[in-house]
C-alpha positions in Angstrom: 92.8 84.0 75.6 89.8 85.7 74.1 89.3 87.2 70.8 87.1 90.3 72.7 88.2 92.6 75.0 86.3 94.8 77.6 85.9 98.5 76.6 86.6 100.9 79.3 84.4 103.4 80.3 86.3 104.7 83.6 89.6 104.1 84.8 91.6 105.3 87.7 94.9 104.4 90.1 94.3 104.2 93.8 97.1 105.5 95.6 100.5 104.2 95.0 102.5 101.3 97.1 99.1 100.6 98.6 97.8 96.3 98.1 94.1 95.6 97.9 92.3 92.3 97.9 88.8 91.1 97.2 87.2 92.8 100.6 88.6 96.2 99.5 86.0 97.1 96.7 82.3 97.6 97.4 79.8 99.3 95.2 76.7 100.6 97.2 74.0 103.4 96.7 75.2 105.8 99.7 73.4 108.5 98.6 70.1 106.6 97.7 68.7 104.8 94.7 68.2 107.6 93.0 71.7 109.1 93.1 72.8 105.2 92.1 75.9 103.8 93.1 79.2 105.2 94.3 82.3 103.1 94.5 84.4 102.3 97.5 87.8 101.1 98.0 89.5 100.7 101.1 93.6 99.4 101.1 95.3 97.7 103.7 97.4 101.3 104.0 94.3 102.3 105.8 93.1 104.7 103.0 89.3 105.0 102.2 88.4 106.5 98.8 85.0 106.9 97.6 84.4 107.3 94.0 81.0 109.1 92.0 82.4 108.0 88.3 80.4 111.2 86.0 81.8 109.5 83.1 79.4 109.3 79.9 79.4 109.0 75.8 80.8 111.8 73.7 79.6 111.7 70.4 82.1 113.7 68.6 84.8 111.6 69.8 83.0 108.3 70.0 84.4 107.2 73.4 83.6 108.0 77.0 84.7 111.1 79.0 87.0 109.0 81.6 88.2 110.0 85.0 87.9 113.5 86.4 89.3 114.7 89.4 85.9 115.7 91.0 84.9 111.7 90.6 87.0 111.2 94.0 84.5 112.7 96.6 86.3 111.6 99.9 90.1 110.5 100.7 90.7 109.9 103.9 93.1 108.0 106.1 91.4 105.7 108.8 94.5 104.9 110.5 94.5 101.3 110.5 94.4 98.1 108.0 91.2 98.4 106.4 89.9 95.0 106.4 86.4 94.7 105.3 83.8 97.2 104.3 79.6 96.9 104.3 76.7 99.6 103.6 73.7 99.0 105.1 71.3 100.4 107.8 73.4 100.0 111.2 71.9 102.7 113.1 68.4 102.5 115.3 65.9 104.6 114.7 67.6 105.8 111.1 66.5 103.8 107.4 69.3 105.8 106.3 72.5 104.1 104.5 75.9 103.8 106.8 79.4 102.6 105.8 80.8 99.8 108.3 84.7 99.8 108.2 86.0 96.8 110.0 89.7 97.4 110.9 92.1 95.1 112.8 91.0 96.9 116.4 87.7 98.4 115.7 84.3 98.2 113.9 83.8 101.4 113.0 80.6 103.0 111.4 80.3 106.2 109.4 77.5 108.5 108.4 77.9 110.4 104.8 76.7 113.8 104.9 76.2 115.2 101.4 76.2 119.0 101.2 75.0 119.2 97.1 76.5 122.5 95.5 78.6 123.2 98.7 81.6 123.8 96.6 82.7 125.2 92.9 83.6 121.9 91.3 80.2 120.5 92.7 79.3 118.3 96.1 80.9 117.8 99.0 80.5 115.0 101.6 82.2 114.5 105.1 82.5 111.5 107.2 81.1 111.2 110.8 81.5 108.4 113.1 78.1 107.4 114.2 79.6 104.8 116.5 82.3 102.5 117.5 83.1 98.9 118.6 86.3 97.9 120.0 86.8 94.2 118.9 88.6 91.7 121.6 90.0 89.5 118.7 91.8 89.9 115.4 89.1 89.9 112.6 89.1 88.8 109.0 85.8 89.5 107.7 82.4 90.9 107.9 79.1 89.9 107.4 75.6 91.8 107.4 72.3 90.9 107.0 68.7 91.2 109.0 69.6 88.4 111.3 66.5 86.7 112.9 64.1 88.2 110.6 64.1 91.9 111.6 62.8 94.7 109.2 64.1 97.8 108.1 67.2 97.0 110.0 70.8 95.3 109.4 73.1 93.5 112.0 76.4 92.9 111.9 78.3 89.5 112.2 82.6 89.5 112.6 84.4 86.3 111.6 87.6 86.2 114.0 91.2 84.5 112.9 90.6 81.7 115.8 87.3 80.8 114.8 85.1 83.5 116.7 81.8 85.0 115.6 81.1 88.6 117.0 77.6 89.4 116.8 76.4 93.4 116.9 72.7 94.1 116.7 73.5 97.7 115.5 75.0 99.9 118.6 74.8 96.8 121.2 76.8 93.8 121.1 74.9 90.4 121.7 76.8 87.3 121.8 80.0 85.2 120.6 80.2 81.8 119.4 83.4 79.3 118.6 83.2 77.8 115.4 84.0 73.9 115.6 86.2 72.5 113.1 88.6 75.4 112.3 92.1 75.8 111.2 92.2 79.0 108.8 88.9 81.5 108.5 86.8 80.8 105.8 84.1 83.2 103.5 80.9 83.5 105.2 77.3 84.5 103.6 74.2 84.9 105.5 70.7 84.0 103.7 67.8 86.1 105.1 64.8 83.6 103.7 66.0 81.0 106.0 68.0 82.9 108.5 71.0 81.0 108.1 75.0 81.4 107.7 76.6 79.3 105.2 80.7 79.3 105.4 83.0 76.6 104.4 85.2 74.7 107.2 87.7 71.7 106.8 86.6 68.7 105.5 84.8 70.4 101.9 81.4 69.5 103.6 78.5 71.7 103.7 76.9 71.4 107.1 74.3 72.7 109.6 74.6 72.9 113.0 72.2 72.1 116.0 72.9 73.5 119.7 74.9 70.8 121.1 78.6 71.4 122.0 80.9 69.5 119.5 84.1 68.2 120.4 87.5 69.7 118.4 88.0 68.0 115.5 90.4 69.3 112.6 88.4 69.0 109.6 87.3 71.4 107.0 83.3 71.9 106.3 80.9 74.4 104.8 78.8 74.8 107.5 75.0 76.7 107.9 74.2 78.1 111.3 70.8 79.4 112.3 70.8 82.7 113.9 68.0 82.3 116.1 69.5 79.0 117.3 72.9 80.4 117.7 71.7 83.5 119.6 69.6 81.4 122.3 72.7 78.7 122.5 75.0 82.0 123.1 73.0 83.7 125.6 72.1 80.8 127.4 75.6 79.4 127.9 77.4 83.2 128.0 78.7 82.6 131.5 80.6 79.5 130.7 82.1 81.1 127.6 81.9 80.7 123.9 80.9 77.2 122.8 80.8 74.9 119.6 77.8 74.2 117.6 76.9 70.7 116.3 76.2 70.4 112.8 72.8 69.3 111.7 73.3 68.0 108.2 76.5 67.7 105.6 76.9 67.7 102.2 80.1 66.8 100.2 81.7 69.6 98.4 85.0 67.6 97.9 87.2 70.8 97.2 88.4 73.8 98.7 86.3 76.8 98.9 87.3 80.3 97.4 84.3 82.3 97.9 80.5 82.1 98.6 77.9 84.2 97.2 73.7 84.3 98.0 71.4 85.6 95.0 67.8 85.9 95.2 66.3 83.5 92.4 62.6 84.4 93.1 60.2 85.2 95.6 60.4 81.4 97.3 64.1 80.5 96.3 67.5 81.4 96.9 70.5 80.1 95.2 73.6 79.7 97.0 76.7 80.0 94.4 80.0 78.4 95.9 83.5 78.8 93.7 85.6 76.3 94.3 89.3 75.9 93.0 88.5 73.5 90.0 84.4 73.9 89.7 81.1 76.3 90.7 78.6 75.0 92.4 74.9 76.4 92.4 72.9 74.6 95.6 69.3 75.4 96.8 68.7 77.3 99.8 68.4 74.3 102.0 71.9 73.3 101.1 70.9 69.7 100.8 70.4 69.4 96.9 72.3 70.9 94.1 70.8 72.8 91.3 73.8 72.3 88.8 77.7 71.9 89.1 80.2 73.5 86.4 83.5 71.9 85.9 86.3 74.8 85.4 89.3 74.5 82.9 91.4 77.4 84.4 92.1 78.7 87.9 89.8 81.1 89.2 90.6 84.2 91.1 87.1 85.7 92.1 83.7 85.5 90.7 80.4 87.5 91.3 76.6 86.6 90.6 73.6 88.5 89.8 70.2 88.0 88.4 68.8 89.5 85.2 65.4 91.3 85.7 62.6 90.9 84.6 63.9 87.4 83.4 65.1 85.8 86.6 68.1 84.8 84.8 71.0 83.5 87.1 74.4 85.5 85.6 77.8 84.3 86.9 81.0 86.5 86.2 84.1 84.3 86.8 87.7 86.1 86.6 90.6 83.6 85.3 94.1 83.5 86.0 94.6 84.4 82.5 92.8 88.1 83.0 89.9 86.6 81.2 86.1 87.4 82.0 83.7 84.7 81.8 80.0 84.8 81.9 77.8 81.9 83.0 74.4 81.4 82.5 73.7 78.2 84.3 76.6 76.1 83.3 76.7 77.4 79.4 79.4 80.0 78.8 77.7 82.8 77.2 80.7 85.2 76.6 84.4 85.9 77.4 86.2 89.1 77.1 89.9 90.0 78.0 90.9 92.3 80.7 93.6 94.6 80.8 94.6 93.6 84.3 94.6 90.9 87.0 91.3 91.8 89.2 91.1 90.4 92.8 87.7 91.9 93.3 84.7 91.9 90.6 81.5 93.3 91.4 78.7 95.2 89.0 77.1 98.5 89.3 74.6 101.0 88.1 75.7 104.7 87.6 74.0 107.6 86.5 75.2 107.4 82.5 75.0 103.9 82.3 73.6 100.9 84.3 74.9 97.5 84.6 78.7 98.0 84.3 81.3 95.7 85.8 83.8 97.0 88.1 86.9 94.8 88.7 89.9 95.9 91.1 93.6 94.7 90.8 96.2 94.1 93.8 97.7 97.2 93.2 95.3 99.3 93.3 93.9 99.6 89.6 90.1 100.3 89.4 88.5 100.3 85.9 84.5 100.4 85.0 84.2 98.4 81.8 81.5 97.2 79.4 81.5 94.1 76.7 82.4 95.4 73.6 81.5 93.2 70.6 84.4 94.4 68.2 87.1 90.9 67.9 90.8 91.7 67.9 91.5 90.2 64.7 94.0 90.7 62.2 92.3 91.5 58.7 94.5 90.9 55.8 94.8 94.0 53.4 93.3 93.5 49.9 95.5 92.3 47.2 96.1 94.8 44.3 96.3 92.8 41.0 98.1 95.9 39.5 101.7 95.1 38.4 104.8 96.2 40.4 107.8 97.5 39.0 110.4 95.4 40.8 113.7 96.9 39.5 112.5 100.1 41.0 111.6 98.6 44.2 115.0 97.1 44.8 116.8 100.1 43.9 114.7 101.6 46.7 115.5 99.1 49.0 119.6 99.7 48.0 118.8 103.2 48.8 117.5 102.2 52.1 120.1 100.2 52.9 122.8 102.6 52.1 120.8 105.3 54.6 120.7 103.0 57.6 124.4 102.0 57.1 125.3 105.5 57.1 123.3 106.0 60.1 124.9 103.3 62.1 128.1 104.7 60.9 127.9 107.6 62.6 126.4 106.6 65.7 123.2 108.4 65.2 120.6 105.0 65.7 117.5 105.4 63.7 114.8 106.9 66.7 111.0 107.3 66.0 110.4 110.8 66.0 106.9 110.4 67.4 108.2 108.7 70.3 110.6 111.4 71.1 108.0 113.9 70.7 105.1 112.4 73.2 107.0 112.5 75.8 110.0 114.4 76.7 111.9 114.6 79.8 113.8 117.3 81.8 116.4 117.0 84.4 117.6 119.7 86.7 120.2 118.8 89.4 120.1 121.3 91.3 124.0 122.9 92.1 123.9 123.5 95.6 124.0 120.8 98.2 121.7 120.9 101.7 122.4 119.1 104.7 120.2 115.8 104.8 117.6 116.4 107.8 117.8 112.5 108.3 121.3 112.1 108.9 123.1 110.5 111.9 124.0 112.8 114.6 126.4 110.9 116.2 129.1 111.8 113.9 131.6 114.7 114.7 130.1 118.0 113.2 133.4 118.0 110.5 132.4 114.9 109.3 128.9 115.4 109.3 128.8 118.8 107.3 130.8 116.9 104.8 129.1 113.6 104.7 125.3 114.1 105.0 124.9 116.1 102.4 122.0 115.8 99.9 121.2 116.7 96.0 117.8 117.8 94.8 116.6 117.0 91.8 113.5 117.8 89.4 112.2 116.1 86.6 109.7 117.6 84.4 107.5 115.8 82.1 105.7 117.1 79.2 103.7 115.5 76.4 101.1 117.3 73.7 99.1 114.2 74.1 97.4 112.6 77.3 99.5 109.6 78.2 98.2 106.7 80.5 100.3 104.7 83.4 103.5 106.7 83.5 105.9 105.1 85.6 109.2 106.9 86.1 112.0 105.2 87.9 115.5 107.0 89.2 118.3 104.7 89.4 121.8 105.8 90.8 124.8 103.6 92.1 126.0 103.1 95.6 126.4 104.8 98.0 123.8 107.0 96.8 119.8 106.4 97.0 117.1 108.3 96.0 114.2 109.2 98.5 111.6 108.6 96.3 112.8 106.4 93.1 109.7 105.3 91.8 106.7 107.4 90.7 103.4 106.5 89.0 101.1 108.8 86.9 97.6 107.2 86.0 97.2 110.4 83.5 99.6 113.1 82.3 97.5 115.5 80.5 98.8 118.3 77.7 100.0 121.0 79.3 100.6 124.6 77.2 103.0 126.2 79.7 104.7 123.4 81.9 104.2 120.0 82.5 104.6 117.6 85.4 106.9 118.0 88.2 108.5 115.2 90.2 111.1 115.8 93.0 113.6 114.0 94.8 116.6 114.0 96.8 119.6 112.2 96.5 122.1 111.2 99.3 124.6 108.6 100.8 123.7 105.9 103.2 127.1 103.9 103.0 130.5 104.1 103.7 131.7 102.9 100.2 133.4 105.1 97.5 131.2 106.6 95.1 131.7 105.0 91.8 129.6 107.0 89.4 127.7 110.1 89.0 125.3 109.3 87.0 121.7 109.1 87.5 119.3 107.3 85.0 116.0 108.3 84.8 113.7 105.7 83.1 110.0 106.8 82.2 107.7 103.6 80.5 104.5 104.8 79.5 101.7 103.0 77.6 101.3 104.7 73.7 97.9 105.9 72.9 97.6 104.3 69.2 97.9 100.3 70.0 98.6 100.4 73.7 102.0 99.2 73.9 104.6 99.8 76.2 107.2 102.5 75.4 110.2 103.2 77.5 112.3 106.3 77.5 115.7 107.0 79.3 117.6 110.5 80.6 121.0 110.7 82.0 122.1 113.3 84.3 125.4 113.9 86.6 125.5 114.6 90.3 127.7 117.5 91.5 131.2 116.0 91.8 131.9 117.9 95.0 129.5 115.8 96.5 131.7 112.9 96.0 135.2 114.4 96.0 137.0 117.3 97.7 140.4 118.8 97.0 143.0 117.8 99.5 146.7 117.7 99.6 148.2 115.6 97.2 150.2 112.2 98.6 154.0 111.3 97.6 153.8 107.8 98.2 150.8 105.3 96.6 150.5 101.4 96.3 148.7 101.4 93.1 149.1 103.5 90.0 147.4 103.7 86.2 149.2 105.9 83.8 147.2 107.6 81.1 149.4 108.7 78.0 148.3 111.8 75.4 149.5 112.0 72.0 149.0 115.9 72.5 150.3 118.7 75.2 148.7 118.4 78.6 145.6 120.0 79.8 146.4 121.8 83.1 144.3 120.2 86.0 143.1 123.7 87.3 141.4 123.8 83.8 140.0 119.8 84.3 138.5 120.5 88.0 137.9 123.9 88.3 134.9 123.2 90.8 137.5 121.6 92.9 140.9 123.6 92.5 139.5 127.2 92.9 142.0 129.3 94.3 143.8 126.6 96.2 145.5 125.1 93.1 148.2 127.1 91.1 149.3 127.5 87.7 152.4 125.8 87.7 151.4 122.7 90.3 151.6 119.8 88.4 149.7 117.3 91.1 146.1 117.6 92.7 144.7 115.5 95.6 141.1 114.6 95.7 139.5 113.4 99.1 136.4 110.8 98.5 134.2 112.3 101.0 132.4 109.1 102.3 135.5 107.2 103.1 138.5 109.7 103.1 140.4 108.0 100.8 142.9 109.9 98.8 143.6 110.0 95.2 146.3 111.8 93.5 146.6 113.1 89.9 149.9 113.9 88.6 151.0 115.7 84.9 154.1 114.5 83.5 157.0 117.7 83.7 158.6 115.8 80.7 156.4 113.6 79.2 152.5 113.9 78.1 151.2 111.5 80.8 148.7 111.5 83.6 149.5 109.4 86.8 146.4 108.3 89.1 147.5 107.0 92.6 146.1 105.9 95.4 146.4 103.5 98.6 143.0 102.6 98.0 142.6 100.7 94.8 138.7 101.2 94.8 138.8 104.5 95.0 140.4 105.2 91.7 137.5 104.6 89.3 135.5 107.5 89.9 138.7 110.0 89.6 139.9 107.9 86.6 136.2 108.1 84.5 136.2 112.1 85.4 139.6 112.3 83.9 139.2 110.6 80.8 135.6 112.4 80.3 137.4 115.9 80.8 140.4 114.7 78.6 138.0 113.6 75.7 136.2 117.4 76.1 138.8 119.6 76.3 141.6 117.7 74.2 141.8 116.6 70.7 144.5 113.8 70.8 144.5 110.3 71.2 144.6 108.5 74.5 146.1 105.2 75.4 147.0 103.4 78.8 148.9 100.5 80.0 147.5 97.2 81.4 149.8 96.1 84.1 149.9 92.9 86.2 148.7 94.7 89.6 145.3 95.6 87.6 144.1 92.2 86.9 145.3 91.4 90.5 143.4 94.0 91.8 140.1 92.7 89.9 141.0 89.2 91.1 141.2 89.9 94.5 137.9 91.6 94.7 136.3 88.6 93.2 137.8 86.3 95.4 136.7 88.5 98.4 132.9 88.6 96.9 133.3 84.9 96.7 134.2 84.2 100.0 131.7 86.0 101.3 129.1 84.3 99.2 130.3 81.3 100.4 130.1 82.4 104.1 126.5 83.3 103.9 125.7 80.5 102.1 126.9 78.2 105.0 125.3 80.1 107.6 121.8 79.6 105.3 122.3 75.9 105.5 123.3 75.9 109.0 119.9 77.9 109.7 118.2 75.3 107.6 119.5 72.3 109.4 118.5 73.9 112.9 115.0 74.7 111.5 114.5 71.0 110.7 116.0 70.3 114.1 113.5 72.6 115.7 110.2 71.0 114.0 111.2 67.8 115.1 111.2 68.7 119.0 108.2 70.9 118.5 106.6 67.8 117.1 108.0 65.6 119.5 106.5 67.9 122.3 103.3 68.1 120.6 103.1 64.4 120.6 103.7 64.4 124.2 101.1 67.2 125.3 98.5 65.2 123.5 99.1 61.9 125.0 99.2 63.4 128.3 102.1 61.3 129.2 102.7 61.1 132.8 106.6 61.6 132.9 107.1 65.3 133.2 107.7 67.0 129.8 110.7 68.6 131.7 112.2 65.5 132.5 112.6 64.5 128.6 114.8 67.2 128.1 112.8 68.5 124.9 112.5 72.1 126.5 116.0 72.7 126.8 116.7 71.4 123.4 114.3 73.8 122.4 115.6 76.8 124.0 119.2 76.2 122.6 117.9 75.4 118.9 116.1 79.0 119.4 119.3 80.4 120.9 121.6 78.7 117.9 119.2 80.1 115.5 118.9 83.6 116.4 122.8 83.8 116.6 123.3 82.1 113.1 120.4 85.1 112.0 122.5 87.7 113.3 125.7 86.1 111.6 123.8 86.0 108.2 122.6 89.5 108.5 126.3 90.7 109.1 128.0 88.0 106.0 124.9 89.6 103.7 126.5 93.2 104.3 129.7 91.7 104.2 128.6 90.5 100.8 127.0 93.4 99.4 130.1 95.4 100.4 132.5 93.0 98.6 129.7 93.2 95.2 130.2 96.9 95.4 134.1 96.4 95.8 133.9 94.1 92.9 132.0 96.5 90.6 134.5 99.2 91.6 137.3 97.1 90.4 135.9 96.0 87.2 134.9 99.3 86.5 138.1 100.6 86.8 139.6 97.9 84.7 137.2 98.6 81.9 137.9 102.3 81.8 141.5 101.6 81.0 140.7 99.1 78.7 138.9 101.1 76.8 141.5 103.6 76.0 143.3 100.7 74.2 140.6 98.9 72.0 137.7 99.9 69.9 134.3 100.4 70.8 133.1 96.8 69.2 135.2 94.8 71.7 134.8 96.8 74.5 131.3 96.4 74.5 131.5 92.7 74.0 133.7 92.5 77.0 131.5 94.9 79.2 128.7 92.9 78.6 130.3 90.0 79.6 131.6 91.2 83.5 130.5 94.8 83.5 127.0 94.5 85.6 126.5 94.8 89.3 126.6 92.2 91.5 123.3 90.9 92.7 122.3 89.3 96.1 120.8 85.8 94.6 121.1 82.8 96.7 122.1 80.4 93.7 123.4 82.4 90.7 125.3 85.6 91.2 127.9 87.5 89.3 130.8 84.7 89.1 128.0 82.4 87.5 127.2 85.3 84.5 131.0 86.4 83.9 131.6 82.7 83.3 129.6 82.3 80.7 129.8 85.6 79.5 133.7 85.4 79.3 133.5 81.8 77.5 130.8 83.1 75.0 133.6 86.0 74.5 136.6 83.8 74.3 134.8 81.7 71.7 133.6 84.6 69.5 137.5 86.2 69.4 139.2 82.9 69.3 140.8 82.5 66.1 139.7 79.0 65.8 136.0 80.0 65.5 136.5 81.4 62.1 135.4 79.8 59.5 133.0 77.7 61.5 130.3 78.3 64.0 130.9 77.0 67.7 127.5 75.9 68.8 128.5 73.9 72.0 126.0 75.5 74.6 127.5 76.9 77.7 125.2 75.9 80.7 125.0 78.1 84.0 125.8 76.1 87.0 126.5 76.9 90.9 130.1 78.0 91.1 132.9 76.0 92.8 136.1 76.6 94.2 137.7 74.7 91.0 135.6 76.5 88.4 136.4 80.0 90.2 140.0 78.9 89.3 139.3 78.5 86.1 137.1 82.1 86.1 139.9 84.3 87.0 142.0 82.5 84.3 139.6 83.4 81.7 139.5 87.1 82.9 143.0 87.1 82.2 142.8 85.4 79.0 140.3 88.1 77.7 142.0 90.8 78.7 145.1 89.7 77.0 143.2 89.1 73.5 142.0 92.6 73.6 144.9 94.3 75.3 148.1 92.7 74.3 150.4 94.3 77.1 154.1 93.2 77.7 155.4 92.9 81.2 158.1 95.3 80.9 155.7 98.0 80.2 155.1 98.0 84.0 158.6 100.2 84.0 157.4 102.9 82.5 154.8 103.9 85.6 158.8 103.8 87.5 160.2 106.3 85.3 157.3 108.2 85.5 157.2 108.7 88.9 160.9 109.6 89.1 159.6 112.3 86.3 157.7 114.0 88.2 156.9 114.1 92.2 154.3 115.6 94.0 154.7 118.4 96.2 154.9 117.5 100.2 
């Protein structure tokens, strides 16, 4: 960790949900040396962006002006994954700089046309295809240079995945060669002074190749090949297909190579920089002698070498895995600085208002131009004041502050940072009108399609009085609802006088599961402007209830009930659910039927005629969670009395049955995954035996050994088990949702009987969402939470603290039986219910019956 940090000169975010690597960044003077460098970024999604940073120093604010929208001069979609990029003289008869883009199927040469002052905000740039080559193999890297000593022209070399080199002399394909001793493609660099290629292969040795066919060997080398010899060899044997070149000499590196670069040290010397996993090497251009080697005490990610003129000093930039920039002169570390991101590519550029800046690109697309600062981030202790203090007055002031904090905590108003709330204001607007979802399944019937395939539009407005950086907004809803776009990134949120930034998304359903909650949670995080700390804000909105429920005739019979008692007179059902009852529900009716749109389950609410009670009943136990939540929330808003309930035995049995279903589905998925692992081991053994038989060229037929039959049988078994695993995981997800619905219903009923502190402890122990984890899921975490809860609420723990740790281990069938008992003990400790209380539900059924 360095004491110094790099200073930001210019920064932007390249796209959203795109990935980049070390070949995705290119800095070159595409418009001529007088207009300095531009930044070219190509993503794996096929998006090409060209930036011309215009940031300059502002004396008033003592800071650079930063990114402007006009800095992005070109943004276009290539249509295929961008693998590598180079800039050079690639068109015959022209000395203009062209841009070469290597995709998975083509090599495309672009001409960049600059129309100065053609638009209101500045210059306009267009991309025109000069020519392209269709590739016969899958490429991995692109190398350019004046191959063969040509002047004022640049040729191209493409390295393919199988070790083949494809050479193109501008518009003409020339020849191709196969690199021997290859397992994986490696970095390759061209040295124009000696007309050689340097590349690592498999035995960690530097080699030079002659014109002799080399037998296949599985080694890893760093090789040097002369272009003239390669061209003669390739043209001579073109009719016989690609040939291997034999190495001329070797030099042992002794470790895997991450990257290679060549730097011109003087008119008669070129240095070859090799970045290994543990060392940094500098070799002479003959590749047989080592200039120096530097042992690295960290894991290197990428590097860049350059020469400082006119001193001729060789400088190397190395990025460590601790986000630290290391600057070496020879083997001496001259400077180190901390970076705000993890780069995958680093280079050096010269812009209009600043020369020699460092350009870094992260895997997520964070592009930053920075320079080295000389102010360390040290904590400087404030000076000591020798004046006397009034300790009595300070103690009185402290007591007043403690009373004020206790008062705010008791009233439920937590102390909040006013500045934090004012920096970012979130406004959420939920459209009350539902719309048909255009991507809905058309196989459903027309009636079901109109009612089930509905979506709700949500608009999120972000506004701020200042400029915020890296604002990330997440939209979270519960199943079966999903957000069409649940993640938004805003690199710079600027101040707007009238309106802020609007983000829009749609909420719709994807599964036939009972809805559990209409809550939409908006979480926004951003980087504070004062100290760079991360701040998080949350906002909650409600989906329209008609998106989940619709009114229907109530049912007379049910298998599951829950009773809510009120200390005052009851509120009419048409007042509690006015958006669902409408003109259908009459004032004197005391029953309301609510049907889940997704599952079709009916939940009936019955209000007592002679007693102040509500009875919620249904044949589907999991569908009652949403209705009970809405009933309790609306009663608290419209009634002033106290509410209680009775926790019956069937409520606990409902949660336990859902626990068993979820636990059994987990065991089934684990068993299938274990069988797939065994079959995979068997498959590898069969393939190993078949490969050995093929290498030994056994006289006995391979079919007679029975290995092909075993191989096909293993493949069929694995594919069948994969289908079973997919079905088991889908069942596990469904039972996980049922478990959460059952636990939520139990918690909603318990909350009416216990205080907030005890309820919060039990909710933290069991009220979380099950996750699709292979080792630990809801059962393991809930077991630890319930053990801790029972210890904290036990009378034996009063007076002494139980410090015995609770370990998290894989749940077994025996431990699962204990978990169900712990849940019953926890509920009994919070709510001292009696078995005779279950008779009150039967009395309420006789008290008021739902109409037929």
